[in-house]
C-alpha positions as CSV (number, residue, x, y, z in Angstrom):
1,M,80.8,179.0,125.1
2,R,82.9,182.4,124.4
3,A,81.7,183.4,121.3
4,A,84.8,184.5,118.7
5,D,83.9,188.0,118.7
6,D,84.8,188.1,122.4
7,F,88.6,188.4,121.4
8,P,88.8,192.3,121.5
9,D,87.9,191.8,125.0
10,Y,89.7,189.6,126.5
11,L,92.4,191.6,124.5
12,A,91.4,194.5,126.3
13,A,91.5,193.1,129.3
14,R,94.3,191.1,129.4
15,W,97.1,192.7,127.4
16,A,98.6,194.9,130.9
17,P,98.4,191.8,133.2
18,L,100.3,189.3,130.3
19,V,103.0,192.4,129.6
20,R,103.6,192.6,133.4
21,V,104.2,188.9,133.5
22,A,106.8,188.9,131.0
23,V,108.1,192.1,132.6
24,L,108.8,190.1,135.6
25,L,109.4,187.3,134.3
26,G,112.8,189.3,133.1
27,W,112.1,190.9,129.6
28,S,112.2,194.7,128.6
29,R,108.8,196.3,128.7
30,A,109.2,196.7,125.3
31,L,109.8,193.4,124.1
32,A,108.0,192.1,126.5
33,E,104.8,193.5,124.7
34,R,106.3,192.0,121.5
35,I,106.4,188.7,122.7
36,V,102.5,188.9,124.4
37,A,101.5,190.5,121.1
38,A,103.1,187.3,119.0
39,A,101.3,185.4,121.6
40,L,97.6,186.7,121.2
41,G,97.8,187.1,117.9
42,S,98.7,183.3,117.4
43,C,96.0,182.7,120.0
44,R,93.6,184.6,117.6
45,R,93.8,182.4,114.7
46,D,92.0,179.5,117.1
47,W,90.2,181.7,119.3
48,R,86.9,179.6,119.4
49,E,88.4,176.2,119.7
50,L,90.9,177.8,122.5
51,S,87.4,179.0,124.0
52,D,85.7,175.5,124.1
53,T,88.7,173.8,126.1
54,G,87.2,175.9,129.5
55,D,90.8,177.2,130.4
56,L,91.1,180.2,128.2
57,D,93.7,181.4,130.7
58,G,95.7,177.9,130.2
59,E,95.8,178.0,126.6
60,V,96.9,181.9,126.4
61,L,99.5,181.0,129.0
62,A,100.7,177.8,127.3
63,T,100.8,179.6,124.2
64,L,103.0,182.6,125.9
65,A,105.4,180.0,127.1
66,A,105.9,179.0,123.7
67,T,106.4,182.6,122.5
68,T,109.1,183.4,125.0
69,A,110.8,180.0,124.8
70,Q,111.2,181.1,121.1
71,A,112.5,184.5,122.4
72,R,114.9,182.7,123.8
73,R,116.0,180.4,121.5
74,H,117.2,183.6,118.7
75,G,119.1,184.4,121.6
76,L,117.0,187.9,122.6
77,G,116.9,187.7,126.4
78,P,115.1,188.2,128.5
79,D,116.9,191.2,128.3
80,G,115.5,192.8,131.7
81,P,114.9,193.7,134.8
82,E,113.0,196.7,133.8
83,D,113.9,200.1,135.0
84,P,112.1,201.3,138.4
85,A,109.1,203.4,137.6
86,D,110.0,206.5,139.7
87,P,114.2,206.6,139.6
88,T,113.9,209.4,142.0
89,D,112.0,207.7,144.5
90,D,114.7,206.3,147.1
91,G,112.2,203.8,148.6
92,A,110.6,202.3,145.3
93,V,113.9,202.0,143.8
94,D,115.3,200.0,146.6
95,H,112.2,198.0,146.9
96,H,112.4,197.3,143.0
97,V,116.4,196.3,142.8
98,A,115.4,193.6,146.0
99,T,112.4,192.2,144.8
100,Y,114.3,191.4,141.3
101,A,117.2,190.0,143.3
102,A,114.6,187.6,145.4
103,L,113.0,187.0,141.8
104,D,116.1,186.3,140.0
105,A,117.5,183.4,143.0
106,L,114.2,181.4,142.2
107,P,114.5,178.8,139.5
108,D,112.8,179.6,136.6
109,R,109.4,177.1,137.4
110,E,109.6,178.7,140.9
111,R,109.6,182.5,139.4
112,T,106.7,181.8,136.7
113,R,104.9,180.4,139.1
114,L,105.0,183.1,141.4
115,V,104.7,186.0,139.1
116,V,101.8,184.0,137.3
117,A,99.8,184.0,140.9
118,A,100.6,187.5,141.8
119,V,99.7,188.9,138.2
120,L,97.0,186.8,137.3
121,G,95.8,185.0,140.7
122,R,96.1,181.8,139.1
123,G,98.0,178.7,140.9
124,R,99.7,178.3,143.8
125,T,103.2,179.0,145.1
126,D,105.7,178.1,147.5
127,H,106.9,181.6,147.8
128,A,103.8,183.1,149.7
129,A,105.8,185.8,151.6
130,L,107.0,187.2,148.1
131,L,103.5,187.5,146.7
132,D,102.9,191.7,147.7
133,D,106.1,192.6,146.6
134,V,106.0,191.5,143.6
135,R,102.4,192.7,143.0
136,R,103.2,195.9,143.9
137,V,106.4,196.2,141.3
138,A,104.0,194.5,138.6
139,A,102.0,197.7,140.0
140,A,104.1,199.8,138.4
141,V,105.0,198.6,135.5
142,R,103.9,201.5,132.8
143,V,102.0,199.2,129.8
144,G,101.2,200.7,126.7
145,P,97.7,200.6,125.1
146,A,97.0,197.6,123.7
147,P,96.7,196.7,120.0
148,G,93.8,196.3,117.8
149,P,92.9,192.9,117.0
150,E,94.0,193.4,113.3
151,E,97.5,194.5,114.4
152,L,98.5,191.7,116.2
153,P,101.4,189.9,114.3
154,T,101.6,186.1,114.3
155,R,105.0,185.0,115.1
156,L,108.4,186.2,116.3
157,V,110.6,186.3,113.6
158,P,114.5,187.3,114.2
159,R,116.6,189.3,111.9
160,R,120.1,188.5,111.4
161,T,121.8,191.1,113.2
162,G,119.7,189.6,116.8
163,R,116.9,192.3,117.1
164,L,113.5,191.2,117.0
165,V,110.8,191.8,114.3
166,V,107.6,190.8,114.8
167,V,105.6,190.1,111.1
168,G,102.5,189.1,109.7
169,V,101.9,186.1,107.6
170,A,101.0,188.3,104.6
171,V,104.1,190.3,105.5
172,V,106.2,187.6,105.2
173,G,107.1,187.2,101.4
174,L,107.7,191.4,100.9
175,L,110.5,191.1,103.6
176,V,111.9,187.7,101.8
177,A,111.8,189.9,98.4
178,A,112.7,192.8,99.8
179,T,116.2,191.2,101.4
180,Y,116.6,189.5,98.0
181,A,116.0,193.2,96.2
182,L,118.7,194.5,98.2
183,G,121.1,192.0,97.9
184,V,121.5,191.0,101.4
185,V,121.3,187.6,100.2
186,R,122.0,186.4,96.7
187,P,119.2,184.4,94.5
188,D,121.9,181.7,93.5
189,G,122.4,181.2,97.1
190,T,126.5,180.8,97.0
191,G,128.8,183.2,99.2
192,G,128.0,185.6,102.4
193,P,128.8,185.8,105.7
194,D,126.8,182.7,106.8
195,D,128.4,180.4,103.7
196,P,132.2,181.2,103.7
197,D,133.0,178.5,101.7
198,G,130.3,179.2,98.8
199,R,127.7,176.3,99.8
200,G,124.8,177.1,98.6
201,V,121.5,175.5,97.6
202,Q,121.1,174.4,94.0
203,R,118.1,175.3,92.3
204,L,116.0,172.7,90.9
205,A,113.5,172.2,88.2
206,P,109.9,173.7,89.2
207,V,106.7,171.6,89.9
208,E,103.4,171.7,88.9
209,V,100.7,173.9,90.9
210,E,96.9,173.8,91.3
211,E,95.0,175.9,93.0
212,A,93.1,173.6,95.6
213,P,92.5,174.4,99.1
214,N,93.5,171.7,101.9
215,P,90.3,170.5,103.8
216,V,92.6,168.7,105.9
217,P,94.5,171.2,109.2
218,V,97.9,169.9,108.1
219,S,99.9,169.9,105.0
220,W,100.3,166.2,103.4
221,W,101.2,164.1,100.7
222,A,99.8,161.0,99.2
223,D,100.1,159.2,96.5
224,G,102.7,161.9,94.9
225,V,100.9,165.0,95.3
226,L,102.3,167.8,98.4
227,H,99.0,169.3,99.7
228,L,99.6,172.9,101.2
229,A,97.1,175.0,102.8
230,A,95.8,176.4,99.6
231,V,97.9,174.5,96.6
232,S,98.4,171.0,95.7
233,L,101.7,170.4,94.2
234,R,103.3,167.3,92.0
235,V,106.2,166.2,94.2
236,P,107.3,162.3,94.3
237,G,108.6,159.8,96.2
238,V,108.0,162.6,99.6
239,V,109.4,160.3,102.4
240,D,109.5,162.9,105.5
241,L,107.7,166.2,106.0
242,A,107.6,169.7,107.6
243,E,105.7,172.3,107.3
244,V,107.2,176.1,106.8
245,H,106.6,179.5,106.3
246,D,106.4,179.4,102.5
247,G,105.5,175.7,101.9
248,A,107.1,172.5,103.0
249,V,110.6,170.9,103.3
250,V,110.4,167.2,102.4
251,T,113.2,164.3,102.3
252,D,112.6,161.7,99.5
253,D,113.4,158.1,98.1
254,D,116.2,159.8,96.1
255,G,118.1,160.4,99.8
256,R,117.3,164.4,99.0
257,V,116.4,167.2,101.3
258,V,114.1,170.2,99.4
259,R,112.6,172.8,99.8
260,V,109.3,173.3,98.1
261,R,107.9,177.1,98.1
262,E,104.4,177.4,97.2
263,D,104.5,178.9,94.2
264,G,106.4,175.5,93.1
265,E,110.0,176.5,92.8
266,R,112.4,173.9,94.7
267,A,116.0,174.0,95.9
268,L,117.9,171.3,97.2
269,L,119.2,171.6,100.5
270,G,121.3,168.7,100.9
271,R,120.9,164.5,101.8
272,H,120.0,162.7,104.6
273,V,119.9,159.7,106.5
274,G,117.3,157.5,105.2
275,G,114.5,157.4,108.1
276,S,116.0,160.0,110.2
277,G,113.3,163.0,109.4
278,L,113.5,166.6,110.2
279,A,113.0,169.0,112.6
280,A,111.0,172.5,111.7
281,D,111.0,175.1,114.4
282,E,108.0,177.7,113.6
283,G,108.4,177.4,110.2
284,T,111.6,179.1,109.9
285,T,114.6,176.9,110.5
286,I,115.1,173.0,109.4
287,A,117.2,170.4,110.6
288,W,118.6,167.1,109.7
289,I,121.4,164.9,109.6
290,E,123.1,164.1,106.2
291,P,124.7,160.5,105.3
292,D,128.2,161.2,107.2
293,G,126.7,162.2,110.5
294,T,127.0,165.9,109.6
295,V,123.8,167.9,111.8
296,V,122.7,170.6,109.4
297,V,120.2,173.8,110.7
298,H,119.4,175.8,108.2
299,D,117.7,179.2,108.1
300,L,114.7,179.0,105.7
301,F,114.5,183.1,105.3
302,T,118.1,183.6,104.2
303,D,118.6,180.1,103.0
304,R,121.7,179.2,104.3
305,D,123.1,176.9,106.9
306,V,123.2,178.0,110.1
307,D,126.0,175.9,111.4
308,R,126.6,172.6,110.3
309,R,128.0,169.9,112.4
310,R,129.5,166.3,112.1
311,L,129.1,164.1,114.8
312,D,130.8,160.8,115.6
313,I,128.6,159.8,118.6
314,V,125.5,158.7,116.7
315,D,124.4,155.9,115.0
316,L,123.2,156.1,111.6
317,A,121.6,152.9,111.4
318,T,119.4,154.0,114.1
319,V,119.4,157.7,114.5
320,R,116.5,160.1,114.6
321,V,116.0,163.5,114.8
322,V,113.8,164.3,117.2
323,S,113.1,168.5,117.1
324,L,115.0,171.3,117.2
325,D,114.1,173.2,120.2
326,G,115.1,175.2,122.9
327,G,118.3,176.7,120.4
328,A,119.3,173.3,119.8
329,V,118.7,169.9,118.0
330,H,117.7,167.0,119.6
331,L,118.8,163.3,118.0
332,T,118.6,159.9,119.6
333,S,120.3,157.0,118.7
334,S,121.7,153.6,119.5
335,Y,124.6,155.0,121.2
336,G,121.9,157.4,123.0
337,D,120.4,160.7,123.3
338,V,122.1,163.5,121.8
339,R,121.5,167.3,122.2
340,W,123.6,170.0,120.0
341,A,123.3,173.9,119.9
342,P,124.5,175.3,116.3
343,G,127.7,177.4,117.8
344,D,128.4,175.3,120.3
345,T,131.5,172.8,119.8
346,S,130.7,170.4,122.2
347,T,127.6,168.4,122.4
348,T,125.4,166.7,125.1
349,V,124.9,162.6,125.4
350,A,122.8,161.1,127.8
351,Q,122.4,157.0,128.2
352,P,121.2,155.3,127.2
353,P,118.6,156.7,124.9
354,V,115.0,157.3,126.2
355,L,114.0,160.8,124.4
356,V,111.0,160.4,122.4
357,D,109.6,163.8,121.4
358,R,110.1,167.7,123.2
359,A,108.4,170.8,121.7
360,S,108.6,174.1,124.1
361,G,110.5,172.9,126.6
362,A,107.8,169.9,127.4
363,T,109.5,166.1,127.2
364,L,108.0,162.6,126.2
365,S,110.8,160.1,128.0
366,R,110.7,156.1,127.7
367,V,111.4,155.4,131.7
368,G,110.5,151.5,130.9
369,P,108.7,148.8,129.9
370,G,105.7,150.1,128.4
371,T,106.2,153.7,130.3
372,V,106.9,156.8,129.3
373,R,107.5,160.1,131.4
374,V,106.2,164.0,130.1
375,E,107.6,166.7,132.0
376,Q,106.3,170.3,130.9
377,P,108.6,172.8,133.2
378,F,106.6,175.5,132.2
379,F,103.6,174.2,134.7
380,S,106.2,172.5,136.5
381,V,104.3,169.2,135.8
382,G,106.0,165.6,135.8
383,F,104.0,162.2,135.3
384,T,104.0,158.7,134.6
385,R,101.8,156.9,132.2
386,P,101.6,153.5,129.6
387,G,103.6,153.9,126.1
388,D,106.6,152.7,124.4
389,G,106.0,156.3,121.4
390,G,104.0,159.2,121.0
391,S,104.5,163.1,119.8
392,I,104.0,166.2,121.7
393,S,101.7,169.4,120.3
394,P,104.0,172.3,119.0
395,D,102.9,174.1,122.3
396,G,103.9,171.8,124.2
397,S,100.1,171.8,125.8
398,V,99.6,168.3,125.1
399,V,100.9,165.0,124.0
400,V,99.9,161.9,122.7
401,T,101.0,158.6,123.7
402,T,101.2,155.4,121.7
403,T,101.6,151.3,122.2
404,A,102.3,149.2,119.5
405,D,100.6,146.1,118.6
406,D,99.7,143.9,115.8
407,R,97.6,146.3,114.3
408,S,100.1,149.5,113.5
409,A,103.3,150.9,114.8
410,Y,101.0,153.3,117.0
411,G,98.6,150.6,118.4
412,T,96.8,151.8,121.4
413,V,96.7,155.7,121.4
414,R,96.3,157.7,124.3
415,A,96.4,161.4,124.9
416,Y,97.1,163.8,127.9
417,D,97.1,167.5,129.0
418,T,100.9,168.0,129.8
419,R,99.9,170.7,132.6
420,S,97.8,167.7,134.4
421,G,98.1,164.8,133.2
422,E,94.6,164.6,132.9
423,R,93.3,162.2,130.2
424,L,91.6,163.4,127.1
425,P,89.5,161.7,124.6
426,T,91.5,160.9,121.4
427,G,88.4,160.9,118.6
428,L,89.0,157.1,118.2
429,G,87.4,154.1,118.4
430,P,87.8,150.8,119.8
431,D,88.2,149.3,116.5
432,D,90.1,152.4,114.4
433,V,93.4,151.7,113.5
434,A,96.1,154.2,113.6
435,L,98.1,154.3,110.7
436,A,100.0,157.9,111.3
437,L,99.1,160.7,113.5
438,E,100.3,164.7,114.0
439,P,99.3,166.8,117.0
440,G,98.6,170.3,116.1
441,R,98.0,173.5,118.0
442,P,95.7,174.1,120.5
443,D,94.6,171.0,121.1
444,L,94.1,169.6,117.7
445,V,95.2,165.9,116.5
446,T,95.0,164.6,113.0
447,Y,95.0,160.8,112.0
448,V,95.2,158.5,109.2
449,V,92.8,156.2,110.5
450,A,92.2,152.4,108.7
451,P,88.1,152.4,109.5
452,P,87.0,148.9,111.1
453,A,85.0,147.9,108.0
454,T,87.2,146.2,105.1
455,S,86.5,149.3,102.7
456,G,90.2,149.2,100.9
457,R,90.0,153.0,102.0
458,L,91.9,155.3,104.2
459,E,90.2,158.1,106.2
460,L,92.3,161.7,106.9
461,R,90.6,162.6,110.4
462,S,91.1,165.3,112.9
463,C,89.9,165.5,116.4
464,R,89.5,168.1,119.0
465,L,91.3,166.5,122.2
466,R,89.9,168.5,124.9
467,T,85.9,168.1,123.7
468,G,86.4,164.2,121.7
469,R,84.7,166.2,118.4
470,C,86.2,164.6,115.2
471,R,85.6,165.7,111.8
472,S,86.5,163.4,108.8
473,H,87.6,164.5,105.8
474,L,88.7,162.4,103.1
475,A,88.8,159.0,102.4
476,L,91.8,157.4,100.0
477,P,92.6,154.5,98.5
478,A,94.5,152.4,100.9
479,S,96.6,151.3,97.6
480,D,97.8,154.6,97.4
481,G,99.8,153.8,100.4
482,V,99.9,156.0,103.8
483,P,99.7,159.1,103.2
484,V,102.6,161.5,105.1
485,L,101.4,164.1,107.4
486,A,103.6,167.2,108.1
487,A,105.4,167.8,111.2
488,R,104.7,171.9,112.4
């Protein structure tokens, strides 16, 4: 097993190659360094678990793919190509231009496979004739020194100007506070360039907060209490729950969409169609559908709607918000699957409805009775497996499929590596009944389980899919109802 304190060695060894991979995929060196830093900072949080998977480079590449996808969603590029290292060397310049032209002519999947094979020596490519050219261009990329482990950010955050900022968790609150102090965002939630009609959030009465570390690796709600990482809050009637950077967004049984901060402050963001769910993107934006068919995408840093669009191509009785991914909201209803990108005046509709889930570009779709298909574009992998439902992890690296039976809507649970189709252990026994589940990263799934014993209690359990090792966190009275697990 790789020790957790081996991360500095990995950072020093892989920093330059990973930056070169990003540069050859079309990003400028400056932005490539920021993207790689954020990806490695994210991996550092789960370093021991990632090391236990036996494919550390694969896990890091999957996180890098998710981070570059996030940068694309925010319209940040790719912003390359990078200029030649020596603009006075005509031969080198001609080779540089010709190689980038060859890369630009490739589909994204093939380009990624070629670059990873050339720079990291990983995997195969159908364009072996270009390997030496790509290696030569990569070797000429001048990469700055690796940052220290403590300097790595944990995520990418877009400024409203479209430029990119990398921030750590501790800095987020300071940035938001500074924004209010400068008057860029009005605390009353009205007016502003993104709110021309004066539509703002309505402040609600704060709720009771108690310091209480959460033993479960995701936020969750049960019996009137919302459990975040370090606090518990009295929040009644939660139906759906999404984890965001400073707390959670919930829908409740009064039909409201409510933002709940860690300090107990609350704001009414809008109304929702019952049972349609929520979708979050990196904890910074949230999407839902209102009772009149209006899809809303809301920026949680500015408390402003990014865009709103009323759709008459969804059946409100069956609509579900699947995800906020790839710069677009993905919905499904009996009328078909819908893709709408904020700012666009048109939508894409596919019939019949087959979409089950989407995350970091990976998709899970129904393709026949009791059969689903997984597509993982970054690794050019697709496979068909048993199931009628399921969920993909936020980084797109694992998928959990479900086949309903007379025990629960989740029924038989199976798990797979999206990059290979390999089946993974779920951590559930043959008599365990899953009543809820939520995949996390890198391969962690949290379950609500009804154990085989008739104890009248439900178990909150988390399992590592690559090892099958599980931890039982809590046992709760079944009479309190099934806990709601946060989407991430």
